[in-house]
C-alpha positions, 0 to 999 in steps of 0.5 A, spaced: 078 947 458 074 943 463 079 939 467 078 932 464 078 935 458 085 936 460 087 929 462 084 927 455 090 934 452 095 930 455 094 924 454 094 926 448 101 928 447 103 922 451 101 917 446 103 922 441 110 921 444 109 914 443 108 914 436 112 918 433 118 914 437 115 907 435 113 905 443 108 900 440 109 896 447 113 901 452 115 897 458 115 899 466 120 905 466 116 907 460 110 907 462 113 910 470 115 916 465 108 918 462 106 916 470 110 922 472 109 927 466 102 926 467 102 928 475 106 933 473 101 936 468 095 934 472 096 935 479 090 932 481 090 925 483 083 923 479 085 927 473 091 923 472 088 917 473 083 917 468 090 920 463 092 914 465 087 910 464 086 913 457 094 911 455 094 904 458 086 903 454 089 904 448 096 901 448 092 894 450 087 896 444 091 898 439 091 893 434 083 893 435 082 901 436 086 901 430 082 895 426 076 900 427 079 907 425 082 905 419 076 901 418 071 907 418 076 911 415 075 911 407 080 912 402 086 912 409 090 908 412 092 909 419 100 909 417 097 915 412 093 920 417 098 925 421 100 922 428 095 927 432 090 925 428 091 917 430 092 919 437 085 923 437 081 918 433 084 912 438 083 916 444 076 917 441 075 909 439 078 907 445 071 911 450 067 910 446 068 903 445 070 901 453 068 907 457 060 910 459 063 918 457 056 919 453 058 919 445 058 927 444 062 928 450 068 923 446 065 926 439 066 934 441 073 933 445 076 929 440 073 935 435 077 939 439 083 936 440 084 935 433 083 942 432 087 945 437 092 940 436 091 938 429 092 941 422 087 945 418 083 940 415 083 935 422 077 937 425 073 935 418 077 929 419 077 926 425 070 929 425 067 924 419 071 917 422 069 919 429 061 920 426 061 913 422 064 911 429 058 914 434 053 911 429 056 904 430 056 905 437 049 906 438 045 902 440 041 899 433 033 900 434 028 895 432 
Protein backbone atom coordinates (compact mmCIF):
# COMPACT_ATOMS: atom_id res chain seq x y z
CA UNK A 1 0.00 0.00 0.00
CA UNK A 2 1.41 3.38 -0.97
CA UNK A 3 1.78 6.09 1.61
CA UNK A 4 -0.98 8.25 0.11
CA UNK A 5 -3.20 5.18 -0.06
CA UNK A 6 -2.67 4.75 3.67
CA UNK A 7 -3.61 8.41 4.22
CA UNK A 8 -6.83 7.87 2.23
CA UNK A 9 -7.57 4.83 4.36
CA UNK A 10 -7.16 6.82 7.59
CA UNK A 11 -9.31 9.66 6.18
CA UNK A 12 -11.96 7.06 5.31
CA UNK A 13 -11.92 5.81 8.89
CA UNK A 14 -12.41 9.36 10.19
CA UNK A 15 -15.26 10.14 7.78
CA UNK A 16 -16.93 6.81 8.52
CA UNK A 17 -16.86 7.56 12.24
CA UNK A 18 -18.25 11.07 11.73
CA UNK A 19 -21.00 9.71 9.48
CA UNK A 20 -22.08 7.06 11.97
CA UNK A 21 -22.04 9.62 14.78
CA UNK A 22 -24.28 11.87 12.67
CA UNK A 23 -21.78 14.73 12.73
CA UNK A 24 -22.18 16.87 9.64
CA UNK A 25 -20.18 19.84 10.92
CA UNK A 26 -17.93 18.75 13.80
CA UNK A 27 -16.62 21.40 16.13
CA UNK A 28 -13.04 22.46 16.65
CA UNK A 29 -12.51 19.96 19.46
CA UNK A 30 -13.66 17.05 17.30
CA UNK A 31 -11.52 18.23 14.37
CA UNK A 32 -8.50 18.43 16.69
CA UNK A 33 -9.19 14.85 17.80
CA UNK A 34 -9.34 13.75 14.16
CA UNK A 35 -6.02 15.47 13.50
CA UNK A 36 -4.48 13.66 16.48
CA UNK A 37 -5.86 10.37 15.16
CA UNK A 38 -4.31 11.05 11.76
CA UNK A 39 -0.99 12.04 13.33
CA UNK A 40 -0.97 8.90 15.47
CA UNK A 41 -1.75 6.60 12.56
CA UNK A 42 0.36 8.23 9.85
CA UNK A 43 3.31 9.85 11.66
CA UNK A 44 4.53 11.66 8.52
CA UNK A 45 3.63 15.36 8.39
CA UNK A 46 2.75 15.44 4.67
CA UNK A 47 0.53 12.35 5.00
CA UNK A 48 -1.24 13.80 8.03
CA UNK A 49 -1.81 17.01 6.05
CA UNK A 50 -3.17 15.00 3.12
CA UNK A 51 -5.59 13.02 5.32
CA UNK A 52 -6.64 16.22 7.11
CA UNK A 53 -7.23 17.94 3.75
CA UNK A 54 -9.40 15.07 2.51
CA UNK A 55 -11.55 15.11 5.64
CA UNK A 56 -11.79 18.91 5.71
CA UNK A 57 -12.60 19.06 2.00
CA UNK A 58 -15.30 16.41 2.22
CA UNK A 59 -16.85 18.14 5.23
CA UNK A 60 -16.71 21.57 3.58
CA UNK A 61 -18.24 20.37 0.31
CA UNK A 62 -20.36 17.54 1.67
CA UNK A 63 -23.73 18.75 0.42
CA UNK A 64 -22.48 19.29 -3.13
CA UNK A 65 -20.57 15.99 -3.09
CA UNK A 66 -23.63 14.15 -1.85
CA UNK A 67 -25.77 15.67 -4.61
CA UNK A 68 -23.19 14.73 -7.20
CA UNK A 69 -22.86 11.13 -5.98
CA UNK A 70 -26.59 10.65 -5.60
CA UNK A 71 -27.27 12.04 -9.07
CA UNK A 72 -24.86 9.47 -10.55
CA UNK A 73 -26.19 6.50 -8.58
CA UNK A 74 -29.16 5.06 -10.40
CA UNK A 75 -31.94 4.06 -8.01
CA UNK A 76 -29.81 4.57 -4.89
CA UNK A 77 -30.35 7.35 -2.41
CA UNK A 78 -27.28 8.22 -0.38
CA UNK A 79 -29.04 7.29 2.86
CA UNK A 80 -29.52 3.73 1.57
CA UNK A 81 -25.84 3.24 0.73
CA UNK A 82 -23.52 1.49 3.15
CA UNK A 83 -21.65 4.03 5.28
CA UNK A 84 -18.29 2.80 3.96
CA UNK A 85 -19.43 3.18 0.35
CA UNK A 86 -20.71 6.71 1.09
CA UNK A 87 -17.39 7.71 2.64
CA UNK A 88 -15.36 6.21 -0.21
CA UNK A 89 -17.51 7.96 -2.81
CA UNK A 90 -17.34 11.29 -0.99
CA UNK A 91 -13.54 11.12 -0.88
CA UNK A 92 -13.36 10.19 -4.56
CA UNK A 93 -15.81 12.90 -5.62
CA UNK A 94 -13.84 15.45 -3.61
CA UNK A 95 -10.53 14.38 -5.13
CA UNK A 96 -11.98 14.45 -8.66
CA UNK A 97 -13.39 17.94 -8.28
CA UNK A 98 -10.92 19.65 -5.99
CA UNK A 99 -7.46 18.14 -6.40
CA UNK A 100 -5.04 17.42 -9.21
CA UNK A 101 -5.02 13.67 -8.55
CA UNK A 102 -5.48 11.90 -11.90
CA UNK A 103 -8.98 10.43 -12.30
CA UNK A 104 -7.61 6.93 -12.92
CA UNK A 105 -5.72 7.07 -9.61
CA UNK A 106 -8.81 8.33 -7.78
CA UNK A 107 -10.87 5.48 -9.22
CA UNK A 108 -8.27 2.80 -8.44
CA UNK A 109 -7.82 4.04 -4.89
CA UNK A 110 -11.56 4.24 -4.23
CA UNK A 111 -12.23 0.77 -5.58
CA UNK A 112 -9.42 -0.64 -3.45
CA UNK A 113 -10.85 1.06 -0.33
CA UNK A 114 -14.27 -0.36 -1.19
CA UNK A 115 -12.72 -3.81 -1.57
CA UNK A 116 -10.94 -3.56 1.80
CA UNK A 117 -13.71 -1.97 3.85
CA UNK A 118 -17.00 -2.52 2.06
CA UNK A 119 -19.23 -5.47 1.45
CA UNK A 120 -18.91 -8.08 -1.25
CA UNK A 121 -20.63 -5.94 -3.89
CA UNK A 122 -19.02 -2.64 -2.81
CA UNK A 123 -16.16 -2.58 -5.33
CA UNK A 124 -18.54 -3.06 -8.27
CA UNK A 125 -21.05 -0.57 -6.84
CA UNK A 126 -18.36 2.08 -6.24
CA UNK A 127 -16.79 1.43 -9.67
CA UNK A 128 -20.13 1.97 -11.40
CA UNK A 129 -20.73 5.34 -9.78
CA UNK A 130 -17.09 6.35 -10.19
CA UNK A 131 -17.25 5.55 -13.87
CA UNK A 132 -19.95 8.19 -14.24
CA UNK A 133 -18.10 10.68 -12.03
CA UNK A 134 -14.83 10.23 -13.93
CA UNK A 135 -16.63 10.62 -17.26
CA UNK A 136 -18.14 13.88 -15.97
CA UNK A 137 -14.73 15.09 -14.75
CA UNK A 138 -13.08 14.66 -18.16
CA UNK A 139 -12.97 17.78 -20.29
CA UNK A 140 -15.46 17.57 -23.11
CA UNK A 141 -13.78 17.19 -26.49
CA UNK A 142 -15.20 19.13 -29.40
